[in-house]
C-alpha positions, -999 to 999 in steps of 0.1 A, spaced: -1 0 0 13 34 -9 24 59 18 -1 83 3 -30 58 5 -54 60 35 -79 34 47 -109 35 70 -137 12 81 -173 22 89 -203 3 101 -239 15 98 -269 -6 110 -305 -1 107 -334 -21 123 -359 -39 102 -393 -44 118 -404 -79 126 -437 -73 109 -457 -47 90 -482 -24 107 -510 -48 98 -492 -78 113 -475 -95 83 -442 -110 92 -411 -97 74 -388 -126 67 -350 -127 63 -355 -145 30 -374 -115 15 -348 -91 29 -319 -109 13 -338 -114 -20 -343 -76 -21 -305 -70 -18 -301 -94 -46 -322 -71 -68 -293 -52 -82 -314 -28 -103 -333 -17 -72 -302 -16 -50 -282 7 -74 -311 31 -76 -311 36 -38 -279 57 -42 -291 94 -39 -267 105 -67 -276 77 -91 -280 86 -127 -278 53 -147 -261 19 -149 -255 -8 -174 -243 -44 -171 -208 -52 -183 -195 -84 -198 -169 -102 -177 -132 -95 -187 -124 -131 -181 -156 -152 -188 -140 -185 -180 -130 -172 -146 -165 -162 -136 -183 -195 -143 -183 -208 -107 -177 -195 -72 -142 -211 -68 -127 -196 -100 -144 -162 -94 -130 -159 -59 -95 -162 -72 -100 -141 -104 -116 -112 -86 -96 -115 -54 -127 -118 -32 -123 -115 5 -119 -147 25 -151 -163 37 -173 -147 10 -192 -175 -7 -209 -164 -40 -244 -178 -49 -259 -177 -83 -244 -175 -117 -223 -157 -128 -207 -155 -94 -197 -118 -99 -219 -94 -117 -202 -63 -132 -218 -29 -137 -207 5 -150 -225 31 -129 -229 69 -134 -235 91 -105 -240 129 -103 -217 139 -73 -214 176 -67 -182 181 -47 -150 201 -51 -129 172 -64 -148 152 -90 -166 165 -121 -204 163 -118 -206 129 -135 -186 101 -119 -183 68 -137 -175 38 -116 -170 1 -122 -188 -21 -96 -186 -57 -88 -216 -73 -72 -215 -107 -54 -247 -122 -39 -242 -144 -9 -265 -163 15 -271 -135 39 -268 -104 16 -247 -86 -9 -210 -77 -13 -200 -48 -35 -167 -34 -47 -167 0 -62 -138 14 -83 -142 51 -88 -119 77 -104 -88 90 -86 -81 54 -73 -110 54 -49 -120 18 -39 -149 9 -16 -158 -26 -5 -191 -29 13 -207 -60 28 -245 -57 32 -258 -83 56 -293 -92 69 -291 -107 104 -313 -113 134 -315 -83 157 -311 -85 194 -323 -57 217 -295 -36 229 -289 -23 264 -318 -2 275 -342 -14 249 -376 -27 260 -382 -64 257 -409 -58 230 -383 -40 209 -362 -71 206 -363 -95 177 -368 -87 141 -340 -82 117 -314 -56 109 -294 -44 79 -257 -41 85 -235 -21 62 -197 -28 66 -176 -4 46 -139 -5 38 -126 26 21 -92 29 3 -81 61 -14 -57 90 -13 -53 104 22 -63 138 7 -96 123 -4 -104 101 25 -123 127 45 -145 136 15 -153 99 6 -161 91 43 -183 122 46 -203 110 15 -209 76 30 -219 92 63 -243 116 47 -259 90 25 -263 58 45 -295 67 64 -313 75 31 -301 43 14 -311 22 44 -344 39 45 -352 30 9 -343 -6 14 -363 -10 46 -393 9 31 -394 -12 0 -391 -43 21 -422 -33 42 -442 -23 12 -432 -55 -7 -444 -76 22 -477 -58 23 -482 -62 -14 -472 -99 -14 -498 -106 13 -526 -88 -5 -519 -108 -37 -520 -141 -19 
């Protein structure tokens, strides 16, 4: 790692209600399935403009999980599900800030796994973000009432690597955006559960 490169880690967590207001249970399976909807997930980003799927640079290396893990240098313990194991996208965002131009084009690698979604974003100026989105059972924290325990939670584990000069800007963008992104995911999950029950 270069002397001029900085890294940081961030963790953001949002509760997912155990059921909708009219009593329909929200399941972990439905929450994970929503994260696997890449079109929806990409559009949760507040600066999103457009995206398109990319063909793999090494098609033979993306046939199964084992070859993909090596070809894309996926983190240890990440077990892709589905085929292809790694989905590639080119994403355009409109990001007003003093460093980038208004349109930022990034290459993104998406990996579905059993409990969620892992994403690697490669942006201009050597900015790399690796984020693991996990759906897990929620336990009531200290001071919470017993009835508030249970349900699920959405956990966003972020690793950022970029120039030390940009680190503060990138970290601030994540910090400013995460609540809105989580809100869209949880909101769609609640609405989707209601709709599914109505259609049954």
